[in-house]
C-alpha positions as semicolon CSV with decimal commas, in nm:
position;residue;x (nm);y (nm);z (nm)
1;M;-0,260;-16,458;8,916
2;S;-0,124;-16,073;8,770
3;E;-0,037;-15,992;9,152
4;I;0,202;-16,286;9,177
5;S;0,321;-16,248;8,863
6;A;0,371;-15,863;8,869
7;Y;0,595;-15,928;9,177
8;H;0,806;-16,185;9,019
9;E;0,858;-15,948;8,689
10;A;0,962;-15,705;8,896
11;G;1,233;-15,872;9,065
12;H;1,373;-15,904;8,712
13;A;1,316;-15,577;8,644
14;F;1,477;-15,404;8,975
15;M;1,737;-15,689;8,991
16;A;1,857;-15,624;8,594
17;T;1,833;-15,220;8,660
18;Y;2,016;-15,226;8,944
19;L;2,274;-15,436;8,794
20;G;2,317;-15,189;8,493
21;A;2,099;-15,324;8,220
22;R;1,863;-15,170;7,977
23;I;1,470;-15,283;8,015
24;R;1,291;-15,261;7,670
25;R;0,955;-15,358;7,823
26;V;0,810;-15,603;8,089
27;T;0,462;-15,649;8,121
28;I;0,219;-15,910;8,290
29;E;-0,029;-15,932;8,013
30;P;0,243;-16,116;7,719
31;D;0,090;-16,117;7,378
32;W;-0,025;-16,515;7,331
33;D;0,181;-16,591;7,008
34;D;0,252;-16,969;6,951
35;G;0,544;-16,939;7,163
36;P;0,537;-17,109;7,512
37;D;0,210;-17,041;7,767
38;R;0,374;-16,723;7,956
39;H;0,176;-16,498;8,194
40;A;0,452;-16,236;8,212
41;D;0,753;-16,134;7,987
42;I;1,052;-15,897;8,039
43;Q;1,284;-15,804;7,758
44;I;1,626;-15,695;7,897
45;E;1,959;-15,607;7,722
46;W;2,310;-15,606;7,847
47;P;2,543;-15,314;7,730
48;L;2,806;-15,572;7,659
49;E;3,110;-15,349;7,661
50;E;3,067;-15,257;8,020
51;F;3,084;-15,602;8,171
52;T;3,354;-15,887;8,161
53;R;3,201;-16,230;8,078
54;R;3,202;-16,349;8,375
55;E;2,990;-16,045;8,540
56;L;2,751;-16,058;8,231
57;Q;2,725;-16,465;8,371
58;E;2,727;-16,359;8,758
59;N;2,466;-16,095;8,650
60;S;2,190;-16,332;8,454
61;I;2,198;-16,523;8,738
62;L;2,139;-16,286;8,934
63;V;1,846;-16,169;8,731
64;A;1,701;-16,489;8,669
65;L;1,656;-16,598;9,052
66;A;1,526;-16,225;9,134
67;G;1,162;-16,302;8,996
68;P;1,144;-16,659;9,241
69;V;1,318;-16,448;9,523
70;A;1,095;-16,147;9,500
71;E;0,824;-16,441;9,502
72;M;0,920;-16,573;9,839
73;I;0,963;-16,253;9,964
74;H;0,610;-16,142;9,880
75;S;0,452;-16,465;9,989
76;G;0,681;-16,538;10,327
77;D;0,734;-16,892;10,143
78;P;1,124;-16,983;10,140
79;Y;1,100;-17,179;9,867
80;H;1,383;-17,362;9,669
81;P;1,396;-17,202;9,359
82;G;1,461;-17,540;9,163
83;F;1,134;-17,682;9,289
84;V;0,896;-17,491;9,174
85;A;0,736;-17,565;8,837
86;E;0,624;-17,174;8,740
87;W;1,024;-17,089;8,746
88;A;1,142;-17,350;8,592
89;A;1,239;-17,125;8,309
90;D;1,428;-16,901;8,588
91;W;1,599;-17,196;8,744
92;K;1,727;-17,341;8,417
93;A;1,854;-16,980;8,282
94;A;2,066;-16,971;8,607
95;W;2,172;-17,312;8,574
96;K;2,298;-17,263;8,239
97;A;2,500;-16,953;8,327
98;S;2,660;-17,109;8,613
99;A;2,777;-17,400;8,455
100;M;2,997;-17,142;8,242
101;L;3,146;-17,045;8,572
102;I;3,159;-17,344;8,823
103;Q;3,207;-17,694;8,699
104;G;3,067;-17,977;8,872
105;E;2,682;-18,007;8,936
106;R;2,734;-18,012;9,329
107;S;2,913;-17,681;9,323
108;Q;2,685;-17,545;9,032
109;L;2,358;-17,618;9,319
110;A;2,594;-17,513;9,610
111;Y;2,632;-17,155;9,412
112;L;2,285;-17,140;9,330
113;E;2,170;-17,207;9,658
114;Q;2,421;-16,946;9,813
115;T;2,322;-16,700;9,524
116;T;1,961;-16,715;9,650
117;V;2,010;-16,638;10,006
118;K;2,244;-16,310;9,928
119;L;1,957;-16,214;9,687
120;Y;1,676;-16,260;9,934
121;Q;1,893;-16,037;10,182
122;L;1,985;-15,784;9,916
123;L;1,599;-15,727;9,802
124;N;1,483;-15,779;10,153
125;R;1,649;-15,437;10,197
126;E;1,388;-15,160;10,264
127;D;1,522;-14,928;9,995
128;H;1,514;-15,225;9,767
129;W;1,184;-15,392;9,837
130;A;0,993;-15,061;9,843
131;A;1,145;-14,964;9,466
132;L;1,064;-15,330;9,386
133;A;0,697;-15,293;9,533
134;A;0,633;-14,959;9,333
135;I;0,758;-15,136;8,987
136;V;0,418;-15,390;9,116
137;D;0,235;-15,073;9,147
138;S;0,272;-14,936;8,803
139;L;0,266;-15,301;8,671
140;L;-0,084;-15,404;8,801
141;A;-0,177;-15,031;8,718
142;H;-0,062;-15,022;8,325
143;E;0,030;-15,384;8,293
144;T;0,312;-15,307;8,078
145;L;0,564;-15,099;8,154
146;D;0,900;-14,947;7,911
147;G;1,272;-14,931;8,044
148;E;1,250;-14,550;8,130
149;D;0,935;-14,623;8,370
150;I;1,122;-14,863;8,550
151;E;1,414;-14,626;8,590
152;D;1,274;-14,368;8,700
153;I;1,078;-14,599;8,966
154;V;1,408;-14,721;9,082
155;S;1,583;-14,397;9,089
156;Q;1,356;-14,268;9,307
157;W;1,437;-14,510;9,588
158;L;1,789;-14,546;9,492
159;D;2,085;-14,271;9,465
160;R;2,181;-14,308;9,135
């Protein structure tokens, strides 16, 4: 389970970093507090002054769907992110953010499906997948990474 969780969280972490967010922490061994049953966790901060409201919503959708898409690429199985129980929280976050951009449930669904395809293509690029895989390797080795760790890994693979 931890390898799948690592790919999932690495997807979120890569995309958030790629889009300009700050990662506080990402882990595949979260605290077992009184909250929902979790196998991994990521804490992201957006520099609000750097994005319009629309950009924040669009970026939130991309980050939410990046975990499921990373799992799809890793497994080779092209699931719909709205139909996998383990991805329900990600789909719900993407759906909520898309409601602020798109009117009508059919239009929202089409937008999220198109975004998922574009995200699949973006993450599947050789340089992006290499950066994401490097995050996975570090997560599997250390279980928890801070934002500087993620930024260092991503900057090795992308021109930043």
